[in-house]
C-alpha positions as CSV (number, residue, x, y, z in Angstrom):
1,M,144.0,124.8,109.4
2,N,145.8,123.4,106.4
3,T,143.4,122.5,103.5
4,K,145.4,119.4,102.6
5,F,145.4,118.2,106.2
6,L,141.6,118.8,106.5
7,S,141.0,116.9,103.2
8,G,143.1,114.1,104.5
9,I,141.1,113.8,107.7
10,I,137.8,113.8,105.7
11,V,139.1,111.1,103.3
12,A,140.4,109.0,106.3
13,S,137.1,109.3,108.1
14,L,135.2,108.2,105.0
15,L,137.4,105.1,104.8
16,L,136.4,104.2,108.4
17,I,132.7,104.3,107.7
18,P,131.4,100.8,107.3
19,N,130.3,99.7,103.8
20,S,126.9,99.0,105.2
21,V,126.3,102.7,105.6
22,F,126.9,103.2,101.8
23,A,125.0,100.0,101.0
24,G,122.0,101.3,103.0
25,R,121.7,104.3,100.8
26,F,121.6,102.2,97.6
27,T,119.3,99.6,99.2
28,D,116.8,102.4,100.1
29,Q,117.2,103.8,96.5
30,V,116.3,100.4,95.1
31,K,113.3,99.8,97.4
32,T,111.9,103.2,96.6
33,Q,112.3,102.5,92.8
34,L,110.4,99.1,93.2
35,A,107.4,100.8,94.9
36,A,107.4,103.6,92.2
37,V,107.6,101.2,89.3
38,G,104.8,99.2,90.8
39,L,102.6,102.3,90.9
40,L,103.7,103.4,87.4
41,L,102.7,100.0,86.0
42,G,99.2,100.4,87.6
43,L,99.9,97.4,89.9
44,G,98.7,99.3,92.9
45,D,95.0,98.5,92.6
46,D,95.0,94.9,91.4
47,Y,98.5,93.8,92.4
48,E,100.3,93.7,95.7
49,F,103.7,92.5,97.0
50,T,103.6,88.7,97.4
51,H,107.1,88.4,98.7
52,D,109.4,90.8,100.5
53,P,111.5,92.9,98.0
54,Y,114.8,91.3,97.4
55,V,117.8,93.6,97.4
56,D,121.4,92.6,96.7
57,S,124.5,93.8,94.9
58,I,126.2,92.3,91.8
59,R,129.3,93.2,89.8
60,H,129.3,94.2,86.1
61,G,129.0,91.2,83.8
62,R,127.9,88.8,86.6
63,I,124.8,86.7,87.1
64,D,123.0,86.3,90.4
65,S,120.0,84.2,91.2
66,L,117.2,83.8,93.7
67,T,114.5,81.2,94.1
68,L,110.9,82.0,94.9
69,T,107.8,79.8,95.4
70,L,105.1,81.0,93.0
71,R,101.5,79.8,93.3
72,A,99.1,78.5,90.7
73,G,96.1,80.8,90.2
74,T,98.2,84.0,90.7
75,A,99.3,86.4,87.9
76,Y,102.8,87.7,88.8
77,A,104.7,90.7,87.7
78,L,108.4,90.4,88.5
79,V,110.0,93.8,88.4
80,G,113.8,94.6,88.5
81,V,115.4,97.9,89.3
82,C,118.9,99.0,90.1
83,D,120.8,101.9,91.6
84,E,122.0,105.0,89.8
85,D,125.2,103.3,88.6
86,C,123.4,100.6,86.6
87,R,122.4,101.1,83.0
88,D,121.3,97.6,81.9
89,I,120.0,94.7,84.0
90,D,118.1,91.7,82.7
91,L,115.9,89.0,84.1
92,R,115.2,85.4,83.2
93,V,112.8,83.0,85.0
94,Y,113.1,79.2,85.0
95,D,110.7,76.7,86.4
96,E,111.7,73.8,88.7
97,D,112.5,71.7,85.6
98,D,115.0,74.4,84.5
99,H,112.8,75.5,81.5
100,L,112.9,79.2,80.6
101,V,109.4,80.5,81.2
102,G,110.0,84.3,81.0
103,K,112.6,86.8,80.2
104,D,113.3,90.5,79.7
105,M,116.6,91.1,78.0
106,A,115.9,94.7,76.7
107,S,118.7,97.2,77.1
108,D,117.2,99.1,80.1
109,D,117.4,99.2,83.9
110,K,113.8,98.2,84.7
111,P,113.1,94.7,83.4
112,I,109.5,93.3,83.9
113,I,108.4,89.7,83.4
114,Q,104.7,88.7,83.7
115,I,104.1,85.1,84.5
116,S,101.1,83.0,85.5
117,P,102.3,79.6,86.7
118,R,100.0,76.6,86.0
119,W,101.3,74.9,89.2
120,T,102.7,75.9,92.5
121,G,106.4,75.5,92.6
122,R,109.9,76.9,93.0
123,F,111.1,79.3,90.3
124,R,114.6,80.6,89.8
125,I,115.1,84.2,88.8
126,E,118.4,85.0,87.2
127,V,119.7,88.6,87.4
128,L,122.2,89.6,84.7
129,M,124.1,92.8,85.3
130,N,125.1,93.9,81.8
131,T,126.2,97.5,82.5
132,C,127.3,98.7,85.9
133,V,129.5,101.8,85.7
134,A,130.6,101.7,89.4
135,S,130.8,98.0,90.4
136,P,129.1,96.6,92.3
137,C,125.6,97.8,91.6
138,F,122.7,97.3,93.9
139,Y,119.5,95.8,92.4
140,G,116.1,94.9,93.6
141,I,113.5,92.4,92.6
142,G,109.8,93.1,93.4
143,T,107.3,90.3,93.1
144,F,103.8,91.6,92.6
145,G,100.8,89.3,92.3
146,K,97.0,89.2,91.9
147,S,94.6,86.3,92.0
148,R,93.3,85.1,88.7
149,W,90.2,83.6,90.3
């Protein structure tokens, strides 16, 4: 069989595969990283997931956000990770009055913010994709918590 013809068939079949198949690979990658980062931080004993991990994609240079209810009396560690195409992702957290209450703007792909809300409320987490070499990049936010009382 002609090699060019075979290559053409392979490329054409890849184009017919739904994006969700490729997204699933990156989503799994991000969820695995969240669990690993939690263990590396020593969050396994005292901390546990308080919310389902949030996974989404974002293009280079863009900002995405999500809103979570955080509870008074809980110490949280918000952990961000991203797929293999991401080099720098940052996080900022705002309270319901739009005051900045935490941020990690370091040049890395694993931002961590520790926060202990004084009241139960809705908090907005901004995700800033600073360096994504193959846009879009998939990222995940893990919310770990432990009771302070």
